[in-house]
C-alpha positions as CSV (number, residue, x, y, z in Angstrom):
1,M,-0.1,0.0,-0.2
2,F,1.1,3.6,-0.9
3,Y,0.5,5.0,2.2
4,D,2.4,4.5,5.6
5,D,1.2,4.9,8.9
6,L,1.3,8.6,9.7
7,Q,-0.3,9.3,6.0
8,L,-2.9,6.9,6.8
9,S,-4.1,8.6,10.3
10,E,-3.9,12.1,8.7
11,I,-6.6,10.6,6.1
12,V,-8.6,9.2,8.1
13,A,-8.7,12.2,10.7
14,T,-9.3,14.2,8.0
15,R,-12.5,12.2,6.8
16,M,-14.2,11.8,10.5
17,S,-13.5,15.3,11.0
18,H,-15.0,16.3,7.7
19,D,-17.9,13.9,8.7
20,L,-18.7,15.6,11.4
21,I,-18.2,19.0,11.0
22,G,-20.8,19.9,9.2
23,N,-23.8,18.8,12.3
24,M,-21.5,20.7,14.3
25,G,-22.2,23.7,12.4
26,A,-26.1,22.7,12.5
27,L,-26.0,22.6,16.1
28,S,-24.0,25.9,16.6
29,N,-26.7,27.5,13.8
30,A,-29.5,25.7,15.8
31,L,-28.4,27.5,19.5
32,E,-28.1,30.8,17.7
33,L,-32.0,30.4,16.0
34,I,-32.9,30.2,19.5
35,A,-31.0,32.2,21.2
36,D,-32.2,35.1,18.0
37,N,-35.7,33.9,19.6
38,D,-35.5,35.0,23.3
39,D,-34.3,31.5,24.1
40,A,-37.7,29.9,22.0
41,L,-37.2,26.5,21.2
42,D,-39.3,26.7,17.8
43,E,-40.3,23.6,15.7
44,C,-37.3,24.7,13.2
45,S,-34.8,24.4,15.9
46,L,-36.0,22.0,17.6
47,S,-35.8,19.9,13.8
48,I,-31.9,20.3,13.1
49,L,-31.0,20.0,16.6
50,K,-32.8,16.3,16.6
51,T,-31.3,15.9,13.1
52,A,-27.8,17.1,13.9
53,T,-27.6,15.4,17.3
54,F,-28.6,12.5,15.7
55,T,-26.0,12.0,13.0
56,L,-23.1,13.4,15.6
57,N,-24.4,10.5,17.4
58,A,-24.4,7.8,15.0
59,R,-21.6,8.6,13.2
60,Q,-19.0,9.1,16.2
61,K,-20.5,5.3,17.4
62,F,-20.2,3.8,14.1
63,F,-16.2,5.7,13.1
64,R,-15.3,4.2,16.9
65,L,-15.9,0.9,15.4
66,A,-14.5,1.0,12.2
67,F,-11.2,3.3,12.8
68,G,-11.3,2.9,16.7
69,V,-9.0,0.4,18.5
70,D,-10.8,-2.8,19.0
71,S,-11.3,-2.6,23.2
72,K,-14.4,-4.3,24.4
73,K,-16.9,-6.6,23.2
74,I,-20.2,-6.7,21.1
75,E,-23.6,-7.8,20.8
76,M,-24.5,-8.3,16.9
77,A,-28.0,-6.7,17.7
78,T,-25.8,-3.3,18.5
79,L,-23.0,-3.7,15.6
80,K,-26.6,-3.8,13.2
81,K,-28.1,-0.8,14.8
82,I,-24.9,1.0,15.0
83,C,-24.4,0.1,11.3
84,D,-28.4,1.3,10.0
85,D,-28.0,4.3,11.8
86,Y,-25.0,5.2,10.5
87,L,-26.7,4.8,7.3
88,Q,-29.4,6.8,7.8
89,T,-27.1,9.6,8.2
90,C,-25.7,8.8,4.3
91,T,-29.3,9.6,2.4
92,N,-32.3,11.0,2.2
93,R,-36.0,10.3,3.9
94,T,-36.9,9.4,0.4
95,D,-34.3,6.9,-0.7
96,S,-32.9,4.8,2.3
97,F,-30.7,1.7,2.8
98,S,-31.0,-1.9,3.3
99,L,-28.3,-3.9,5.0
100,S,-28.2,-7.5,6.2
101,F,-25.8,-9.7,7.2
102,N,-24.9,-13.3,6.6
103,G,-22.2,-15.1,8.2
104,V,-21.2,-11.7,10.6
105,R,-19.6,-12.4,13.8
106,P,-19.3,-9.6,16.2
107,E,-15.2,-10.2,16.5
108,M,-15.4,-9.1,12.6
109,A,-17.0,-5.8,13.6
110,K,-14.2,-3.3,12.4
111,F,-14.2,-4.8,8.9
112,V,-18.0,-5.3,9.0
113,C,-17.9,-1.4,9.2
114,L,-15.2,-0.8,7.2
115,G,-17.4,-2.7,4.4
116,V,-20.8,-0.8,5.2
117,M,-18.9,2.4,4.4
118,T,-17.5,1.4,1.6
119,A,-20.7,-0.1,-0.1
120,A,-22.5,2.9,1.1
121,E,-20.1,5.4,-0.2
122,V,-21.0,4.1,-4.3
123,C,-24.0,4.6,-3.5
124,I,-25.6,8.1,-5.4
125,R,-29.4,7.2,-3.9
126,G,-30.6,4.3,-1.5
127,G,-29.2,0.9,-1.9
128,N,-29.1,-3.1,-1.1
129,I,-26.2,-3.7,1.1
130,E,-25.1,-7.1,2.2
131,I,-21.9,-8.2,3.9
132,C,-21.6,-12.5,4.1
133,I,-18.5,-14.1,5.6
134,N,-17.9,-17.2,5.7
135,K,-14.7,-19.7,5.8
136,D,-13.3,-19.0,2.1
137,N,-13.5,-14.9,2.0
138,M,-15.7,-11.5,3.2
139,I,-18.1,-10.3,0.4
140,I,-19.4,-7.0,0.2
141,S,-22.0,-6.6,-1.9
142,V,-24.0,-3.2,-2.9
143,S,-27.4,-2.8,-5.4
144,S,-29.6,-0.1,-6.4
145,A,-31.8,1.2,-8.5
146,Y,-29.8,3.9,-9.7
147,N,-26.9,3.9,-11.4
148,L,-23.7,3.7,-8.9
149,S,-21.0,6.2,-9.2
150,A,-18.4,4.8,-11.5
151,V,-16.1,7.3,-10.8
152,K,-15.0,5.8,-7.3
153,I,-16.0,2.9,-8.5
154,A,-12.9,3.5,-10.9
155,I,-10.7,4.7,-7.6
156,Y,-11.7,1.9,-5.6
157,E,-10.3,-0.3,-8.0
158,D,-6.9,1.7,-8.1
159,V,-6.9,1.6,-4.1
160,L,-7.4,-2.1,-4.6
161,K,-4.4,-2.4,-7.0
162,G,-2.4,-0.2,-4.4
163,A,-2.1,2.8,-6.5
164,E,-1.9,6.3,-5.4
165,I,-4.7,8.5,-5.3
166,K,-4.5,12.0,-6.4
167,D,-7.5,14.0,-5.5
168,D,-10.0,14.2,-2.4
169,V,-7.9,11.1,-1.2
170,P,-9.9,11.4,2.6
171,Q,-13.0,10.7,0.4
172,Y,-11.5,6.9,0.3
173,A,-10.1,6.4,3.5
174,H,-12.3,3.7,4.4
175,L,-11.2,1.4,1.9
176,I,-7.7,2.4,2.3
177,Y,-7.9,1.5,5.8
178,L,-9.5,-2.0,5.4
179,R,-6.9,-2.8,2.4
180,K,-3.9,-1.5,5.1
181,L,-5.6,-3.7,7.6
182,L,-6.0,-6.6,5.3
183,G,-2.1,-6.7,4.2
184,N,-1.0,-7.2,0.3
185,E,-1.2,-10.6,0.9
186,I,-5.3,-10.2,1.0
187,K,-6.6,-10.6,-2.6
188,M,-9.6,-8.2,-2.9
189,Q,-11.5,-8.1,-6.2
190,L,-13.9,-6.1,-7.4
191,I,-17.2,-6.8,-9.7
192,S,-19.3,-3.9,-10.5
193,D,-21.6,-2.5,-13.5
194,E,-23.8,0.3,-13.8
195,K,-26.6,-1.0,-10.6
196,N,-24.0,-3.6,-9.0
197,M,-21.2,-4.1,-7.3
198,K,-19.2,-6.3,-5.0
199,I,-15.9,-6.6,-3.4
200,V,-14.4,-10.3,-2.7
201,I,-11.8,-10.4,-0.5
202,G,-9.7,-13.7,0.2
């Protein structure tokens, strides 16, 4: 992999900051609106507060699993909820994600979260994501009623080959990190068409 450990930490930190800062700003704006309204909490301010706090909470929990140190056991139901909540922050109310696990075990939480993120990132609108783990490999699958991002999938292919990305590197922190964790000896094959993508690991 082209990126060393220091570069990878910078890439991950930048991506996490980017994904959290918008809703931190939204919280600040909502508090300003409340202050301008003589500290009265109206429906608009309440809606902003609810959305921003849910998003921050969901993403923080998800990023802790995906990029943090494995320090405690997690139940399968909790892992699924954390992933589902994260996916709710990645789309709007009309285009949602569905997520299914097959053979997933709690000790694989980090890899599962990175897989979920990898699949979600290529969806322009919602989609169906499946993470399947068996004795031979791990398969990350996504399908959508809409075309997936051909640009991102092309860059994914470069990441899997260990190539250097020229622009917007933090956008691909999840896959760069997953590739680094697995090591170059583990094969990762990407198969895709307009509305489907599958990454086979192992």
